[in-house]
N, C-alpha and C positions, 0 to 999 in steps of 0.2 A: 307786581302789575301782571296783567296778562296780555299777550299780543293781540291788537285791534285786529278785528277780519272785516273783510269788505268784500263784496261782489263786483265793485267795480274795475273789474281789470278782463283785457283779452277784447273778446267780443264784445261784452258788456258796456267796457267802457267808450268803444266804437259805435253803438247804439245811441249812448250820452251825448257824444259827439254830432251826429246825425238827427237825432228827431228832440232831444230835450232842449231846446230851445228860447222859449217866450215863458210866459207867466207873470203873474199879478207882484211877485216878490222882488223881480228888478227895479221897477219903478220903486217898490215899497223902501228898501233899504239905500236905494241911491240917496236919498235925501239926509241917510245918515252919513253917510262917505263924503257928500259935499259939506255939509255942517262941521266935519272934522277928520283933515288928512293931516298926517298919513293914516290910511286903513287894511286891514289885514282879512281877507277873505278865508275863513276856516272851512275847511272839507270845500273847498272852491270846486272839484269835478272838473270837469272840461270847459269850464270858464262861462256859464250862462248868465250867473249876476259878473264875474269879475272882466271878461273881454269887453262889453257896452261901456262899461266905466272907465277902462285904460285908453279903451278908442276915441272916448273923450276928455282925455289929460287928466284924469283923476287919478290920485297916488294911490295905488292899491298893490300890494304884495298879496301872494296865495299860499297856502297850505293845503295837501291832501295826503293820505295815507298811499294812496296809488300813484305810482309813476306812471301809469297809462295814462290815467287820466289826463295830470299833468303834461305829458306829451301831447294829448289833446288839446289842450290849455294852449300849450305854447306855439302850436301851432295857427291855431284859431286867432291868437293875439295877434302873431306874424304877420296873418294875410289882412288886419286893420294896420300894421303900421307901428304896432306897439312891442316891447321887451320885457312884460313884467319880471319881478322876481317871485321865483315856485320855490316852495322846499317840500320834500317829503317827507313829511314828518304825521304822527298822529299827534291829536290834540293833545294828550297827557304826556307826551314825551315832548312838548312843543320847548324848543330853544332857539330862538331866534336873533339877530345881532341886535337889531332895532326896537324899540317901541312906539305905539302906536294911539292915535288919540280915538281912533274906532274899531274895533270889533265887530265883526257881523257873521254868523254861521246859521246858513239856511240849508235845513232837511239833515244837518249832521251831527244834532244832539244826541246823545244817549246809545252811544256806538262804539264806546272803550270795551273794552275787554270784560271789564266786570264795574259794577257801581262806585267801586273804590277808586277805580279807572276815571270814570265817569266826575267822580268829586275832584279828582286831581286835575283834571282838565281844565275844571272851571278853574280852579287856582293857578294853573298855568296861563289861563288867558288873563286873572287879574295881574300876574307879576309882570307881562307884557303891556298891560294900559298904560300912556301918562296919567299922572293924579286928575282926576277930574274927568279922565276917557269913559269912552262908553263902550259897554258891550250889549248885542241885540243878538236875538237868536230864537227861533222858532221851534214849538213841539206840536206832535200830534194828541190833540185833549185826551182822545178817548182810545188811545192805543191798545190799552188795557184789553177793552172791549173788541176792539176790531182784531187784535191778537186772537183772542179765544174762536172768534167767529171763522178768522181763517183759519186755526187748527181741524176743525169739525167740519170745511168746506169738501165737497166731492170732488175726487181728482177730475182731469179731464177723461173722455172718452177715449181720445187719441193719443198715441205717445209723442207724434208729430204734428205740428200746428198745421190746422187747415188754410187755403190760401185765404180767407177773408180774415185770420190773425196775421196776416204779414204784412209789412209796411216796404214801399219800395225807397230805397235812400237815395242821394244826391248821386252816388257812385253807381246808379244802374242796378243795384245789387237787392234781394228782397230781405226781410230781416222780423225776427218775431220774438218777443222774451213772454216767459211762463216765471208766475211765482207762485210759491205756496208757505206755508208755515210748517216745519220740520219739528220743531218743540216749543212748548211755553209752558213754564212752571208757575202757575197762578200764584204760589207761595212766595216767592222769590222774585217775580215777574221778569224774569230774562226767557230770554226765547233767542230761537235761531231760524233764519228764513232762507229759504233757497230761491235762487234764480237761477232758468235757463236761457240762454240765448242759441238762435241759429240763424243760419247765414245761407243763402241761395243764390247761385250766378245763372244765370240763363234756366233758371228752373231745376239746376242742380243741388243739391245740398252740397256744400263745400264747407262747414263748420258748423260743429256743435259745443258749448261749453254749457260748463255747471257749476256755481259759486255759493257759497256760502257767507252770512252775516249777522253776527251774533247781535243782540239789541236790550236794551232793558225799557220797559214801560212803566213811566213815573207820572206819578197823579200831580196835580198844578200844585198844591199843597207840598208834595215832595222838591217840584221844581224850585219853586221860589225858596224852600229853607235850606237845599244846598247851596243854591247861588249866594245866598245870605252869610250861609255859613264858608265859604270863600273870601267874605270881606268886602262885598259889594255893600254898597246902601244905594238909597232911592231906586228900589226895585219895583217894578209894575208892570201890570200884564194888559196886554189887551187882545182884542177877537181881531183872529186873521190879519189881512192885510189894508185893512180898513181905517184904523185908529178908533172903533170902537172898543166899548165893553165887550166880556165875552159872553156870549148867548148861547143859545141851544143850538142857533143854524152854524154855528163854527166848527169846523173841525181841525183848526189848527189855531194856536194861540202863539204872541209874542212876546217876549221880555223883554225890557230894558233894564239894565243894572249898571251904575255906575262907579266907577274906583273913586272912593274920598280924594278929592284935592288937596 
């Protein structure tokens, strides 16, 4: 196994806690949790999905490889009177004290250190489900295409983001993020992305960070084959977060997979 890498540390984690707060995924994944508790939020981050669920009394634990993200998640949950159980673990190293009726993963598939780690992660998820339990996760349908396009994108003209690239946080400071593709191998479909983050206080730059993320770009057939190979049954795919069949207008697909009872 190779160590999983993530850019969700420090200033980037703070950005997620300030600005990554909504989206259709929250309502979509909620129905799975309501149908089967307890639930586990894989790669829960700062709690965009988890915090609204535990606020409403749902039994949800969380995992993330970034302790910084979990610290923000814990603080956000505390602000709504909840104390979820959170674990700093990568998915392919998952080793938790209880099993779950539902495990879901929003935006975290394919981020193991290698393809072998991604396959192992699916098996770890399987082992943490109760018989008959459901695993549901999303993935970018054309990540291979978007990765190649990002690799050849022109770099920004300025090293520092302009004022119109910045966002004002609830703390009164300004923030900016920039993403670029550092490397992508079309043969192995493994790549490395870079994320830079800036923070200004009263117009003065006070922090700047750079982080990298390794990822794998899988075809839909590969995702389904990997899921079935991990032991899951009743594997099906839908388009986006509307429950439709996958169509050309969908950027993301969602996979439902069940551990046999």
